[in-house]
Structures are given as structure tokens and as C-alpha cells.
N, C-alpha and C positions, 0 to 999 in steps of 0.2 A: 575432496569435495571443495566447491568454490569458496572464495573468500567473501566476507560480509558486504552487504550493501546497507548503508545507513537510510532509514526512512524517518523523516521528519513528521510527526503526528499533529493534527490540528488540535487546539485546546480541548475540545469536546472529548477526544479520545484519550488525552493524557491521564485522566482519572482511571482509566481502565488499566493503565500500567504503572500506577503508583506515582503519577506526576511527572513521569519522564517526558521530556520533549522529543526524543528519538529513540528508536529501537534499531537493533541490526537483524537483518533477514539473510538467508541465502537462497540463490535462484539465478538463472539464466534470463528470465524475463520478468516484468513487473508482477505478473500473476503468479509466478512460482515464489517470488519473495514474499507476497501477501499469504500464500499458502504456508510457507514456512512459519511466518509470524502467527498465523492462525493455529498452527499446530502447537507451538510453544506457548501461546497465550489464547486459548479458546474464546475468551471474551472479545478479543479483537476480531476473531473470525466472524462472530455475529454481526459485526459492523461491516466487514468487508464482503461477505457473501450471503447470498440469499439461500432459501430452502433448497433450491435445485443445485447449488454449489456455483452459480454464476456470480461473477463480481457485481455488487450492486452499482447500478446505472448512475447514482448521484456522486460517485467518487471520481475525482480527476486527480492527475498527478503532474507535478512539474519535474522534468528530467532534462538535464542540460539546456535549460532554457525554452524547452518546448512543452506545450501542454498536451498531455496524453490523456485521452478519455477511456473510461472503463472498458468499452467494447474493443480497445486496441491493446489492452494490458497483456494478453496472451502472445501477441506477435512482437511486442516492444523489447528488444534485448537490453539488458543491463550488464555491467562489468563489476568485478570486485572493486570496492572503493568508491563506487558511485554513491550519489546522494539523491535520494527521491523525497519530494515534498508532496505530501497527501492533503487534499482538501475536499470539500463538498461543492459540487456545482450548484450555482445559483440559478433559480428559475426566474426568467423575465415575466413581469406580469402586466 
């Protein structure tokens, strides 16, 4: 199986994982990594995925200096040792 990808969590999700700033997940795409984390920590899954199993649209990710939106998570490849930074998208008003 693949090596882990480090996922930096926003402060609001750190309480779900006992205060940890980051967690490790396994997968070949961002969505697969989030699914792995959701399996290991179901409370995170409630924040990552909607009732239909789709990634919640308010999540964005920074990977290698590139902003990746939720709808691109299934196609965006990651490698062992990569770091992802998750955050919520901000709505302009």
C-alpha cells in the first residue's frame, strides 16, 4: 500500500482529532486520502463528505502551492510524502 500523505487540518477540525494539527492518510488522489482519514476517524468524514458521499464543496486544499477545489479532489494526484493543507472556502458577499 502507498506511503502516507500528511494533511494539515484547519483549527476547527483539530478538536475532532484530539488537538492534532495534522494527520496522515493514504491514497493516490486527494479524495482517496480524505476517504482514508474518514474511515480511520469517522467524525472527520462528517466534515469532509455530504450524505451522498461527495466531498463538501466548501473544502479547498493547498497542494504544492496550488489551490485545489473540492470538485477536483478525485482527479488530483498526490504522492507519498506530500503535504496537503485543508481549509474552508470563503464566500464573498
